[in-house]
C-alpha positions in Angstrom: 112.9 100.9 66.1 113.8 102.3 69.5 116.0 99.9 71.5 114.1 98.1 74.2 115.4 98.0 77.8 116.2 95.2 80.2 115.8 96.4 83.8 116.7 94.3 86.8 114.5 95.0 89.8 115.9 95.0 93.3 113.1 94.8 95.9 115.0 95.9 99.0 113.9 95.3 102.6 116.2 96.1 105.5 119.2 96.3 103.2 118.7 93.0 101.5 117.1 92.1 98.1 114.0 89.9 98.5 111.5 88.3 96.2 108.0 86.9 96.7 105.0 85.7 94.8 102.1 88.0 94.2 103.6 90.5 96.6 103.7 87.9 99.4 106.0 85.2 100.9 109.3 87.1 100.4 112.7 85.3 100.6 116.2 86.6 100.6 117.8 87.0 97.2 121.1 88.6 97.9 123.1 91.7 98.6 121.9 94.7 96.6 125.3 96.2 95.9 126.7 92.9 94.7 123.7 92.3 92.5 123.8 95.8 91.1 127.5 95.5 90.3 126.9 92.2 88.5 124.0 93.5 86.4 125.9 96.6 85.5 128.8 94.4 84.2 126.3 92.2 82.3 124.8 95.1 80.4 121.7 96.1 82.2 120.1 99.2 80.7 118.8 100.5 84.0 118.4 99.5 87.6 115.2 99.8 89.7 115.3 99.8 93.5 112.0 99.4 95.3 111.8 99.8 99.1 109.1 97.3 99.9 109.1 98.4 103.6 108.6 102.1 102.7 109.0 103.3 106.2 111.3 106.2 107.1 113.8 103.8 108.5 113.8 101.4 105.5 113.9 104.3 103.1 117.0 105.7 104.8 118.6 102.2 104.5 117.7 102.1 100.8 119.2 105.5 100.1 122.5 104.3 101.7 122.4 101.3 99.3 121.7 103.7 96.4 124.6 105.9 97.4 126.9 102.8 97.4 125.7 101.6 94.1 125.8 105.0 92.4 129.6 105.1 93.1 130.1 101.8 91.2 127.6 101.7 88.3 127.0 104.1 85.4 123.5 103.3 84.3 120.2 105.1 85.2 118.8 104.3 88.7 115.2 104.5 89.6 114.2 104.5 93.3 110.7 103.8 94.6 108.9 103.1 97.8 108.1 105.8 100.4 108.5 108.7 98.0 105.8 111.0 99.5 107.0 114.5 98.6 109.3 116.6 96.6 111.7 116.5 99.5 111.8 112.7 99.4 112.5 113.0 95.7 115.3 115.4 96.4 116.8 112.9 98.9 116.7 110.1 96.4 118.3 112.3 93.7 121.0 113.4 96.1 121.7 109.7 96.8 122.2 109.0 93.1 118.8 108.3 91.7 118.0 109.5 88.2 114.2 109.2 88.6 111.7 108.1 91.3 108.8 105.7 91.2 105.6 106.5 93.1 102.6 104.4 93.7 100.5 104.7 97.0 101.5 108.4 97.5 100.3 109.3 94.1 97.0 107.5 94.5 96.4 109.2 97.9 97.5 112.6 96.6 97.6 112.7 92.8 99.0 116.3 92.7 102.3 114.9 93.9 103.0 113.8 90.3 102.7 117.3 89.1 104.8 118.7 92.0 107.7 116.3 91.2 107.4 116.9 87.4 107.4 120.7 87.8 110.5 120.5 90.0 112.6 117.8 88.2 110.8 117.2 84.9 108.4 114.5 83.8 111.3 112.3 82.7 112.1 111.8 86.4 108.6 110.7 87.4 107.6 107.1 87.1 104.1 106.0 88.0 104.3 102.6 89.6 100.9 101.0 88.8 100.1 97.8 90.7 97.1 96.3 88.9 95.0 93.2 89.4 92.2 91.7 87.3 88.7 92.7 88.4 86.6 90.6 86.0 84.7 91.6 83.0 82.5 94.7 82.6 79.0 94.7 81.2 80.3 94.0 77.7 82.5 91.2 79.0 85.7 93.1 78.5 88.4 92.5 81.1 89.0 95.2 83.6 91.8 95.9 86.1 91.9 97.9 89.3 94.7 99.9 90.8 96.0 98.8 94.2 98.0 100.7 96.8 100.0 99.7 99.9 102.1 97.1 98.2 99.1 95.4 96.5 97.1 95.1 99.7 94.4 97.8 99.2 92.0 97.9 96.3 91.5 101.5 95.5 88.4 100.9 93.3 90.0 102.9 90.5 90.2 101.5 87.0 93.8 100.9 86.3 93.7 102.1 82.7 91.9 105.3 83.7 94.4 105.9 86.4 97.4 105.5 84.0 95.9 108.1 81.7 95.2 110.6 84.4 98.7 110.1 85.9 100.3 110.9 82.6 98.1 114.1 82.4 99.4 115.0 85.8 103.1 114.7 84.9 104.2 111.0 84.9 106.7 110.5 82.1 106.8 106.7 82.4 104.7 103.8 83.8 106.1 100.8 85.7 103.2 98.4 85.2 103.1 95.7 87.8 100.7 92.8 87.4 99.8 91.5 90.8 98.2 88.4 89.3 101.4 87.4 87.5 104.0 88.6 90.0 106.5 85.9 90.9 104.5 83.2 89.2 106.8 82.6 86.2 103.6 82.3 84.1 104.5 85.2 81.9 103.6 88.9 81.8 100.0 90.0 81.6 100.2 90.8 77.9 96.6 92.0 77.6 97.0 94.5 80.5 100.3 95.7 78.9 98.6 96.2 75.6 95.7 98.2 77.1 98.0 100.5 79.0 100.3 101.0 76.0 97.4 102.0 73.8 95.9 104.3 76.4 99.0 106.1 77.8 101.4 108.1 75.5 104.5 107.4 77.6 107.0 104.5 77.8 105.7 101.4 79.6 107.8 99.0 81.6 106.2 95.6 81.9 106.7 93.9 85.3 105.5 90.7 86.9 105.6 87.1 85.8 108.7 86.5 83.8 109.4 82.8 83.9 111.6 82.3 80.9 113.4 84.3 78.2 110.7 83.6 75.6 108.2 85.5 77.8 110.5 88.5 78.0 111.0 88.7 74.2 107.2 88.3 73.8 106.3 91.3 76.0 108.9 93.5 74.2 108.1 92.4 70.7 104.3 92.2 70.6 101.2 92.7 72.7 98.3 90.4 73.5 95.6 89.6 70.9 92.7 92.0 70.8 89.3 91.2 72.2 87.9 88.0 70.9 91.4 86.6 70.1 92.1 88.8 67.1 95.6 90.2 66.5 96.3 93.8 67.6 94.8 96.3 65.2 97.0 98.4 62.9 98.2 101.5 64.7 98.0 99.9 68.1 101.1 100.1 70.3 103.8 97.6 69.8 105.4 95.7 72.7 106.5 97.2 76.0 109.3 99.7 76.0 111.1 97.8 78.7 110.9 94.6 80.8 111.5 94.4 84.5 113.2 91.2 85.5 113.9 89.9 89.0 113.8 86.2 90.0 115.2 84.9 86.7 118.3 87.0 87.3 118.6 86.9 91.1 118.5 83.1 91.3 120.8 82.5 88.4 118.3 81.1 85.9 119.5 83.3 83.2 121.7 86.4 82.5 121.1 89.7 80.9 123.3 88.8 77.8 121.2 85.6 77.3 118.0 87.6 77.6 119.2 90.2 75.0 120.7 87.6 72.6 117.4 85.7 72.6 115.2 88.8 72.3 117.4 90.0 69.4 117.0 86.6 67.7 113.2 87.2 67.8 113.4 90.6 66.2 113.6 92.8 69.3 116.0 95.8 69.0 118.2 95.8 72.1 121.2 97.8 73.4 124.6 96.2 73.6 
């Protein structure tokens, strides 16, 4: 079994880490360099930096933070927010990023995924997919729609269909953000995670909703029951390849070693 990853997420705005609920009501969570240093020492497998302002000014501030962090930590760094071109990708890479995350820019110009993949390789392209439940279809099966602009704009696109198309265009990984679960502590959207895992043949990072270490282990170990409450069918994808964690870590509720120890006790293969 491939080792699952624990990835702290640093949502950065004006040089500070912030955290909100369902993409709203953000509050200060600390200094990004200090947090990055701590998570590196605790054994984080990667770090994700998301510029939630995504303006030119805020992106420049974020890249300075990435430069400072890259000098001190030796784990992969993913940078997202405001990446609109191959040139923006180059700037992020030069600052120390190993890969970039794109959301709105890819929805507005899907060929951007191909352009970055052709220049830097698919392994450097992460599709950030902000998805929210849209109710059931004619058969009663739950659907999700992809959102842009930090979860503010409903694109009308089916989130699962968009995940598949993005991979075809060059995305090598999917950062799956549940808008409904974000910051609630109610747990990851396991059904959404299962649907994307089964549809897209690339690693999937589950994000949004972690309220305790049991929920982190659950999203890494297994997926939601199938339609009608049945267990996942044989051959369906196992749990997420990685879990993004923010509030639980930023506010001292748990630590990366505690998360990994608990996940391992539940049968999850983790890196030490």
